[in-house]
C-alpha positions in Angstrom: 18.7 14.3 11.5 20.6 14.3 8.4 21.8 11.3 6.5 25.6 11.0 5.9 27.5 9.4 2.3 27.8 6.3 4.1 23.7 6.1 4.5 24.0 2.7 2.2 26.9 1.1 3.3 25.6 1.3 7.1 22.4 -0.2 5.3 24.0 -3.5 3.6 25.9 -3.8 7.0 22.8 -4.3 8.5 21.9 -6.9 5.8 24.7 -8.8 6.1 24.5 -8.8 9.9 21.0 -9.8 9.9 21.7 -12.6 7.5 24.6 -13.4 9.9 22.7 -13.9 12.6 19.8 -15.9 10.6 23.1 -18.2 9.8 24.2 -18.7 13.3 20.7 -19.4 14.6 20.1 -22.1 11.9 21.9 -24.8 12.6 20.0 -25.5 15.8 16.8 -25.8 13.9 17.2 -28.9 12.4 16.6 -30.6 15.8 13.4 -28.7 16.3 10.3 -30.0 15.2 8.4 -27.5 12.9 5.6 -25.4 15.1 2.6 -26.3 14.0 0.0 -24.0 12.4 -3.3 -22.9 15.0 -5.9 -22.6 12.8 -8.4 -19.7 14.5 -12.3 -20.5 13.7 -12.2 -16.5 13.9 -9.8 -14.5 12.5 -9.1 -11.1 14.6 -8.2 -7.9 13.0 -7.2 -4.5 14.6 -6.5 -2.5 12.1 -9.9 -1.3 11.0 -9.8 0.1 15.2 -7.7 -0.5 18.5 -9.9 -3.2 19.7 -9.6 -6.6 18.4 -12.7 -7.7 16.2 -13.8 -10.4 13.6 -14.0 -9.1 10.1 -18.1 -9.3 10.1 -18.1 -7.1 13.7 -15.4 -4.8 12.6 -16.3 -0.9 12.4 -15.0 -0.5 9.1 -15.1 -2.4 5.6 -12.0 -4.9 5.9 -10.5 -7.5 4.1 -8.2 -10.2 5.6 -6.0 -12.0 3.9 -4.9 -15.2 6.0 -2.0 -17.5 6.2 -3.9 -20.0 4.3 -4.5 -18.0 1.8 -0.9 -16.5 1.5 0.2 -20.0 1.6 -1.7 -21.1 -1.3 -1.3 -18.3 -3.7 1.8 -18.7 -4.9 2.2 -14.6 -4.6 5.5 -13.3 -5.3 4.9 -10.1 -3.5 2.1 -8.2 -1.7 0.7 -7.2 -4.9 0.2 -10.2 -6.2 -2.1 -10.9 -2.9 -4.1 -7.7 -3.3 -5.9 -7.8 -6.4 -8.5 -9.9 -4.9 -10.2 -6.9 -2.7 -13.0 -5.3 -3.1 -12.7 -1.9 -4.1 -8.9 -1.8 -4.5 -7.5 -1.0 -7.8 -3.9 -1.9 -9.1 -2.8 -0.3 -12.3 0.2 0.9 -14.0 1.6 4.6 -15.0 3.6 5.6 -17.5 6.8 5.4 -15.3 6.1 1.7 -15.1 4.7 1.4 -11.7 1.7 0.0 -10.2 -0.1 2.1 -7.0 -2.8 0.8 -4.9 -5.8 2.5 -4.8 -9.1 2.5 -3.0 -12.3 4.0 -4.5 -11.4 5.8 -7.3 -9.3 8.0 -5.2 -5.5 8.1 -6.1 -2.7 6.1 -4.7 -1.4 8.8 -3.1 -4.2 8.2 -0.7 -3.4 5.3 0.5 -1.6 4.3 4.0 1.1 1.3 4.0 1.5 0.2 7.6 4.0 -2.8 9.0 2.9 -3.7 12.2 0.7 -0.8 12.4 3.3 1.5 11.7 3.4 4.0 9.1 6.3 3.6 6.1 7.6 7.0 4.7 10.1 5.9 2.3 7.9 7.3 -0.6 8.8 10.8 0.3 12.1 10.2 -1.0 10.1 10.1 -4.3 8.2 12.9 -6.1 7.3 10.4 -8.3 8.0 7.0 -9.7 7.8 5.0 -6.3 7.6 1.1 -6.6 6.2 0.9 -3.7 6.4 -0.2 0.4 5.0 -3.2 -0.7 7.8 -5.6 -1.3 9.4 -4.5 1.8 8.6 -7.8 3.8 9.1 -11.1 1.7 5.7 -13.0 1.6 7.7 -15.6 3.8 7.3 -13.3 7.1 3.9 -11.9 6.5 1.2 -13.4 8.9 -1.7 -11.7 7.4 -2.4 -8.7 5.7 -5.6 -6.7 6.5 -6.4 -4.2 4.1 -8.9 -1.4 5.6 -11.7 -0.1 3.0 -12.2 4.3 3.3 -10.8 6.7 5.5 -8.9 5.8 8.4 -7.8 8.9 9.9 -9.1 9.2 13.2 -6.5 5.8 14.0 -4.0 6.6 11.8 -4.2 10.8 11.1 -2.8 12.2 7.5 -2.6 9.8 4.2 -5.2 7.6 5.6 -8.0 9.3 3.0 -8.6 5.8 0.9 -7.8 3.2 2.8 -5.2 1.1 4.6 -3.1 -1.4 3.9 -1.8 -3.2 7.4 1.0 -5.8 6.7 1.2 -8.2 9.9 4.7 -9.9 10.2 4.7 -13.1 12.1 5.8 -13.1 15.6 8.6 -14.9 17.5 7.5 -18.8 18.1 8.4 -21.2 21.4 10.5 -23.9 18.8 12.7 -22.9 16.0 10.9 -23.3 12.7 11.0 -21.4 9.6 10.9 -21.3 5.6 13.2 -20.7 2.9 11.3 -19.8 -0.7 13.0 -20.2 -4.2 11.2 -18.1 -7.4 11.9 -17.8 -10.9 9.9 -15.7 -13.6 10.4 -16.2 -17.3 8.8 -13.7 -19.3 7.3 -14.7 -22.8 7.0 -11.4 -24.2 10.1 -8.8 -24.4 8.1 -6.0 -22.7 7.9 -8.2 -19.7 10.9 -9.0 -17.7 12.2 -11.9 -15.9 12.9 -12.6 -12.8 14.3 -14.4 -9.7 14.4 -14.3 -5.9 15.3 -16.3 -2.8 13.5 -15.4 0.5 13.6 -16.8 4.1 12.1 -16.8 7.5 13.1 -18.1 10.6 11.4 -17.7 14.8 12.7 -19.7 17.6 14.1 -19.1 21.2 17.2 -17.3 22.1 16.5 -17.3 25.7 14.4 -18.0 28.5 11.6 -15.4 28.1 13.5 -14.3 24.5 12.5 -15.3 21.3 14.5 -13.9 17.7 12.2 -13.6 14.0 14.2 -12.5 11.2 14.0 -12.4 7.6 15.6 -12.0 4.5 14.7 -11.2 0.7 17.0 -11.3 -2.6 15.5 -10.4 -6.1 15.8 -9.2 -9.1 13.5 -8.1 -11.6 15.4 -7.7 -15.3 14.5 -4.3 -16.7 12.6 -4.7 -20.1 14.7 -5.2 -23.1 12.1 -3.1 -25.4 10.1 0.1 -24.5 6.4 -0.7 -26.0 6.0 2.7 -27.1 7.0 6.4 -26.4 5.9 9.9 -25.0 7.4 12.9 -26.9 8.3 15.2 -24.2 10.0 19.2 -24.8 11.1 18.1 -27.8 12.4 14.8 -26.7 11.1 11.0 -27.5 10.9 9.2 -23.5 10.5 5.2 -23.6 7.3 3.8 -22.2 8.4 0.3 -20.4 5.8 -1.7 -19.0 7.7 -2.1 -15.2 11.1 -0.9 -14.1 13.6 -3.2 -13.6 14.5 -3.5 -9.6 17.3 -5.5 -7.2 16.0 -5.6 -4.0 17.8 -6.7 -1.0 15.8 -6.4 2.5 16.5 -7.9 5.7 14.7 -7.6 9.5 14.7 -9.0 13.0 12.8 -9.0 15.8 13.9 -9.3 19.3 10.7 -10.1 21.6 11.4 -10.4 25.4 9.1 -11.2 28.2 10.8 -10.5 31.4 6.7 -11.4 33.1 3.4 -12.0 32.3 1.2 -9.3 31.4 4.6 -7.2 29.6 6.6 -7.5 26.8 9.8 -5.6 24.9 10.2 -5.6 21.1 13.2 -4.4 19.1 13.3 -4.3 15.8 15.4 -3.4 12.9 15.0 -4.2 8.8 17.0 -2.2 6.2 16.5 -2.4 2.7 18.3 -1.2 -0.7 16.1 -1.0 -3.8 18.3 -0.5 -7.4 16.2 0.7 -9.8 17.6 -0.7 -13.4 18.3 1.2 -16.5 17.3 -0.7 -19.8 19.3 -1.9 -22.2 23.2 -1.3 -21.3 21.8 2.1 -19.4 23.2 2.8 -15.6 21.0 2.3 -13.0 18.5 5.1 -12.7 18.1 5.2 -8.2 19.7 3.5 -5.9 17.1 3.7 -2.7 18.3 2.7 1.1 16.1 3.0 4.1 16.8 1.8 7.8 14.9 1.4 10.3 15.0 1.3 14.3 12.2 0.6 16.5 11.4 -0.1 20.1 7.8 -1.1 21.2 6.3 -2.0 24.7 2.9 -4.0 25.3 1.7 -3.9 29.4 -1.5 -5.3 30.4 -2.4 -2.9 33.5 -5.5 -3.9 35.0 -7.8 -4.4 32.6 -6.4 -2.8 29.9 -3.7 -3.3 27.9 -0.8 0.1 26.8 0.8 -0.1 24.1 3.9 1.9 23.0 6.6 2.3 20.0 9.3 4.8 19.6 10.6 4.3 15.4 12.8 5.9 13.8 13.5 5.9 9.3 16.2 7.0 7.5 15.8 6.7 3.9 17.1 7.8 0.6 17.5 7.9 -2.8 20.7 8.7 -5.7 19.6 9.3 -8.9 22.2 9.1 -11.6 23.5 11.9 -13.6 23.8 10.8 -16.4 25.5 14.1 -17.9 28.4 13.8 -14.9 28.2 9.9 -14.9 27.9 9.9 -11.2 25.2 10.0 -8.4 23.7 13.1 -7.9 23.7 14.1 -3.8 20.6 12.0 -2.4 17.4 12.9 -1.4 16.9 12.2 2.2 13.9 11.7 4.5 13.6 11.4 8.3 11.4 9.9 10.6 10.9 9.7 14.2 7.7 8.9 15.9 6.2 8.4 19.3 2.9 6.8 19.6 1.1 5.5 22.9 -2.3 4.0 23.0 -4.5 2.4 25.8 -7.2 0.1 25.4 -9.4 -0.8 28.2 -13.7 -1.7 29.2 -16.3 -0.2 30.9 -19.5 -0.5 31.2 -22.1 2.2 30.7 -25.8 1.6 30.8 -25.5 -1.7 31.7 -23.7 -2.5 28.3 -20.4 -2.9 27.4 -17.7 0.1 26.0 -14.5 -0.9 24.4 -12.5 2.0 24.5 -8.6 3.7 23.0 -7.1 6.6 24.2 -4.1 7.2 22.1 -1.8 9.9 21.5 1.7 10.4 18.7 4.2 13.0 18.5 6.3 13.0 14.9 9.0 15.1 13.2 9.9 14.6 9.4 12.7 16.2 7.7 13.4 16.5 4.2 16.4 17.5 2.0 15.6 17.1 -1.9 18.4 18.7 -4.1 16.9 17.4 -6.8 14.8 19.7 -8.8 14.6 20.8 -12.4 15.6 24.4 -10.8 18.6 23.3 -9.0 17.5 24.5 -5.9 18.0 22.3 -2.3 14.6 21.8 -0.7 15.2 22.0 3.0 12.5 21.5 5.7 10.8 19.9 8.6 7.4 19.7 10.1 6.1 18.9 13.7 2.7 17.4 14.2 1.1 16.2 17.3 -2.1 14.0 17.9 -4.3 12.7 20.5 -7.3 10.5 19.3 -10.2 8.7 20.9 -12.1 5.8 19.8 -15.2 3.8 21.6 -17.0 0.9 20.7 -20.7 0.2 22.7 -22.9 -2.2 22.6 -26.3 -0.6 22.7 -28.4 -3.6 22.4 -27.8 -7.5 21.5 -27.8 -6.5 17.7 -26.5 -3.2 17.9 -23.3 -1.5 18.8 -22.0 1.6 17.8 -18.1 3.1 17.5 -17.3 6.8 17.8 -13.8 8.4 16.8 -12.5 11.7 17.2 -8.6 13.1 16.2 -7.2 15.9 17.3 -4.1 16.6 15.1 -2.1 19.8 15.7 0.1 20.8 12.5 3.5 23.4 12.6 2.0 24.9 9.9 -1.9 24.6 10.0 -2.7 24.0 13.8 -5.2 22.6 15.1 -7.2 20.2 13.0 -10.2 17.7 14.5 -11.4 14.6 12.2 -14.5 12.6 14.0 -16.0 9.5 13.2 -19.2 7.4 13.4 -19.6 3.9 12.4 -22.8 1.5 13.5 -23.2 -2.4 13.1 -26.4 -3.9 13.2 -27.0 -7.9 13.7 -29.9 -8.7 11.5 -29.4 -12.2 12.4 -28.9 -15.5 10.8 -24.9 -14.1 9.9 -26.2 -11.0 8.5 -24.8 -7.7 9.2 -25.7 -4.5 8.4 -23.0 -1.7 8.3 -23.2 2.2 8.3 -20.7 5.1 8.5 -19.4 8.7 8.2 -15.6 9.6 8.4 -13.9 13.0 8.0 -10.3 12.6 6.4 -7.3 14.9 6.6 -4.4 15.3 4.5 -1.7 18.2 4.9 0.4 19.1 1.7 4.3 17.6 1.9 7.1 19.3 2.6 7.7 20.1 -1.5 4.8 20.9 -2.3 4.9 23.9 0.7 8.5 25.3 -0.5 7.7 27.8 -3.5 11.6 27.2 -4.4 10.1 23.1 -5.5 10.1 22.9 -9.1 9.1 19.3 -11.1 8.8 18.9 -14.8 5.8 17.0 -15.9 4.9 15.1 -19.3 1.7 15.7 -19.1 -0.4 13.7 -15.9 0.3 16.7 -13.7 -0.8 19.4 -16.1 -4.3 18.4 -16.6 -6.5 19.9 -17.8 -4.2 21.2 -20.2 -1.8 19.5 -23.1 2.0 19.4 -21.2 5.0 19.2 -21.0 4.4 21.6 -18.4 6.8 22.5 -15.0 4.8 22.8 -11.4 6.4 24.5 -8.6 5.4 24.8 -5.0 2.7 27.3 -3.2 3.4 27.9 0.3 -0.6 28.7 0.5 -1.5 25.8 -0.2 -4.5 24.6 2.1 -5.0 20.7 3.7 -7.5 18.5 1.3 -10.6 17.6 3.6 -13.4 15.0 3.0 -16.3 13.7 4.1 -17.0 10.0 3.3 -19.8 7.7 4.0 -20.6 4.5 3.4 -23.6 1.5 4.0 -23.4 -2.3 3.5 -24.4 -6.0 4.1 -22.0 -8.5 5.0 -22.9 -12.2 5.4 -20.5 -14.9 7.5 -22.3 -18.7 6.6 -21.2 -22.2 6.6 -20.5 -22.5 3.4 -20.8 -18.8 1.5 -20.2 -15.3 2.5 -20.7 -11.8 1.0 -20.6 -8.5 1.4 -21.9 -5.6 -0.6 -21.2 -2.1 0.6 -22.1 1.7 -1.2 -19.5 4.5 -0.9 -19.3 8.2 -1.7 -16.4 10.1 -0.6 -16.6 14.0 -1.0 -13.1 15.8 -1.4 -12.8 19.4 -0.9 -9.5 21.8 -1.7 -8.3 18.9 -3.4 -4.7 19.1 -3.6 -3.4 19.6 -7.7 -1.9 22.2 -9.7 -3.2 25.0 -11.8 -1.7 27.0 -14.9 0.0 30.6 -13.8 -0.1 32.1 -17.6 3.8 32.3 -17.1 6.4 30.2 -18.9 9.8 29.0 -17.9 12.8 30.3 -19.7 12.6 26.8 -22.0 9.2 27.7 -22.8 7.2 25.6 -20.6 4.0 26.7 -19.0 4.0 26.8 -15.8 1.9 25.0 -13.1 1.3 26.3 -9.6 0.1 23.8 -6.7 -3.1 25.1 -5.7 -6.5 23.5 -4.4 -9.0 22.6 -6.8 -12.6 23.3 -5.9 -13.7 19.2 -5.5 -12.9 15.6 -5.9 -16.2 13.6 -5.9 -16.1 9.3 -6.1 -18.7 7.2 -5.4 -19.7 3.1 -6.5 -20.2 -0.3 -5.1 -17.9 -3.0 -4.3 -18.4 -6.5 -3.7 -17.1 -9.9 -2.9 -18.1 -13.1 -2.8 -17.1 -17.1 -1.3 -18.3 -20.0 -1.4 -17.3 -23.2 -0.9 -19.1 -25.4 -3.6 -17.9 -28.3 -1.8 -14.9 -29.8 0.7 -12.5 -29.1 -2.2 -14.0 -26.5 -4.5 -14.0 -22.4 -4.0 -15.8 -20.1 -5.7 -14.3 -16.8 -5.3 -16.0 -13.0 -6.8 -15.1 -9.4 -6.0 -15.2 -6.3 -7.7 -16.1 -2.4 -7.6 -18.1 -0.3 -10.0 -17.4 3.3 -9.8 -20.1 5.5 -10.2 -18.6 8.9 -10.3 -15.1 9.7 -9.9 -14.3 13.1 -11.0 -12.7 16.2 -10.2 -13.6 20.1 -10.8 -11.3 22.6 -12.4 -12.2 25.9 -11.6 -15.1 27.4 -13.8 -14.7 25.1 -16.5 -17.7 22.9 -17.4 -15.9 18.8 -17.7 -14.9 16.9 -14.8 -11.7 14.7 -15.0 -11.5 11.5 -13.5 -9.5 11.7 -10.2 -7.5 8.7 -11.1 -6.8 5.7 -13.2 -9.4 3.6 -11.8 -11.9 1.6 -14.3 -15.5 1.6 -14.5 -15.8 -2.1 -13.8 -13.1 -4.1 -12.1 -14.2 -7.9 -11.3 -12.2 -10.9 -10.3 -13.6 -14.3 -10.5 -12.1 -17.3 -9.6 -11.8 -21.1 -8.7 -9.5 -23.3 -6.3 -9.7 -26.8 -6.5 -8.2 -29.2 -3.8 -7.4 -31.9 -6.0 -6.4 -34.5 -3.3 -4.2 -34.4 -0.7 -0.8 -33.0 -2.6 -2.6 -30.7 -5.3 -4.2 -27.6 -5.6 -5.8 -26.0 -9.0 -6.4 -22.4 -9.2 -7.1 -20.0 -11.7 -9.4 -16.4 -11.7 -9.6 -13.9 -14.5 -10.2 -10.2 -14.2 -12.0 -8.0 -15.7 -10.8 -4.4 -16.5 -13.2 -1.5 -17.8 -13.4 1.5 -19.7 -12.0 4.5 -17.3 -14.5 5.6 -15.1 -15.1 9.3 -15.8 -14.0 8.7 -19.3 -13.5 12.1 -21.2 -12.8 13.0 -24.9 -11.2 16.1 -25.9 -14.3 16.9 -28.3 -16.7 17.1 -24.7 -14.0 19.5 -23.2 -14.8 23.3 -23.1 -11.7 25.3 -22.0 -12.9 28.5 -23.8 -11.6 30.3 -26.4 -8.0 29.8 -27.7 -7.5 27.2 -24.9 -6.1 23.5 -26.2 -7.5 21.0 -24.1 -6.1 17.6 -23.2 -7.4 14.0 -22.8 -6.2 12.6 -18.9 -3.2 10.3 -19.5 -4.2 6.8 -18.6 -8.1 6.2 -20.1 -8.7 3.1 -21.4 -11.7 2.9 -23.4 -11.9 -0.5 -24.3 -12.1 -3.7 -21.5 -9.4 -6.3 -21.4 -9.5 -9.3 -19.2 -5.9 -11.0 -17.7 -6.4 -14.5 -16.9 -4.4 -16.0 -14.2 -3.3 -20.2 -13.5 -1.2 -21.8 -10.8 -1.1 -24.9 -9.4 0.4 -26.0 -6.3 2.1 -29.3 -5.5 2.7 -30.6 -1.5 6.0 -32.8 -2.4 6.7 -33.9 1.4 4.9 -32.2 4.7 7.9 -29.7 4.7 8.3 -28.8 1.2 6.3 -27.7 -1.6 6.1 -26.7 -5.8 4.1 -24.0 -7.5 3.7 -22.9 -11.1 1.8 -20.1 -12.2 0.9 -18.2 -15.2 0.2 -14.6 -15.2 -1.7 -13.1 -17.8 -2.0 -16.2 -19.7 -3.4 -14.6 -22.7 -1.1 -11.7 -22.9 -4.3 -8.7 -22.8 -3.7 -5.5 -22.5 -5.6 -2.1 -22.3 -5.9 0.2 -25.5 -2.5 1.1 -27.4 -3.1 4.8 -27.3 -2.8 4.1 -23.3 0.3 5.7 -21.6 0.6 2.1 -19.4 0.3 -1.8 -19.9 -0.1 -4.5 -17.6 2.3 -7.2 -17.5 2.7 -9.8 -20.2 2.5 -13.3 -20.1 4.8 -14.7 -17.6 5.6 -17.9 -16.4 6.9 -18.4 -12.5 7.9 -21.7 -10.8 8.7 -21.6 -6.8 9.5 -24.0 -4.4 9.2 -23.4 -0.5 10.3 -25.3 1.9 9.8 -25.4 5.5 11.4 -26.8 8.8 
């Protein structure tokens, strides 16, 4: 369904409507006592399988960032919360954006979900997207479930590397909420000041009807100065540490429970992101998103049926410097209908939890912003049927098997299997091992022969950039075989996990040089399937309660291999900007009833699979390229923070990110945020 030019106005109107709804409900709040936090002995998770289970019993490597961690972290967005997850990497590219990547794979193999529903806004960008992690304010997040490793059986394409599932808070029986304000003060010219205000409100509107609503207004200023320049087509392009962004986002959920065992939900969320220009330059992009969804939870006998219908409109307008006006927008629409039934049976006298599900989806793209000035239009219909079962074979051993049948309009049918085993060794120790396949279909841009994009070098590997990349309708899907084995221990004072992984990617989607040139002399590359990509390594995490008031945590990843192979060349290149070693360790100290102090150190090592030009042999007359983004020397990031409970319902926090302003090599085409002082105040009611 095409978007009109009034799309941004409709999004802003919905933002104002949600804000007004919050304001109308707020006056009744002061007469109510805030709902007490319920602390569970064991957090149940659903992202690793469709069946609620504990972290240790989950048939996957999973990390849960719970409500207590969120409240004590002082994090201003989801990225801050994710830094300590084993196997996960957060690094910036030369466009100033940081991406989430798992196990040495690229960030576009990470799937972001909100309450289990896929977010598609990034498809309005060919590159430079700031991500989906700022859509929901921290105030509205109940927990974050991070699954490392492929989850294509349950979630389909794009879940090859892992899944970040943001679980929002649900409506409550009494009115409660919170408001948070924060200021960031940068100490470096290349790092930007910031400010934000966000709020969350939930409570009953009537019998069996409740509301949950959230709002966030924030701005990260554009840095005053670039940290360096990159030459591209005879022009010096400035590189900035981060993009300046102005974000307005709001969401609301109505929950109606007409009778026991049945629940209906109606959700709406809207956001507008303005990408701010540096200095006196105009904004570069305006990105707007509107999503509407209806959900249903229904208890049917011993099982439950969960369904949703979701519609998402996304629009990305870019600024035309020559015409001094906005270009026609890139538009991306999705409609998704999914339903899954979960129940329990007995097989051989043992419990079998199982899920049966199906999905129908339609995606539409309109992209007028290509270097060839061609209008790229297209749509694709997909469908899927999937099943997963978890069988308790013995008291100690459980087996989880899954199978997904994807039907793609272009590629036909594709089957994705999954098998996972959990073996309880006793005394809190669990052995985990699994195998899964993953399937990634090329997107609508790369399949279009008229699509054309310029690259400054990162897309031109293993040759020196810049180059021009065109689409290819003959691409094959990317598939992978993925293995992991690990141990998970949960004790009274100490918990730890260690996992070894190996990913073997076939028909890796990339770009291959054609030997032809564009009229301006730029080498022409075409999207193609490379021979293979491989990653392997070890991830680990430890949490130890030294005493009742002091907690030590450490997480890390060692990438033994991260490489892809190009044709007959001998040299293998790293698949992503991923350090060989990435380790974060820190302490959190509850100094007294009101004061919490914490600090952590992150070690970012040398690029995994580091390549130097002297090692590259492309043949006679060929000019090799060292992949962009390689860091040759380790560096450290030190963060410290303090939280003080002013009253039972308000808290103040202060922190310093990157205390010593440490950075990667000067020649590397990305930078971390420099020293940043943050002050925040949260009031709960």
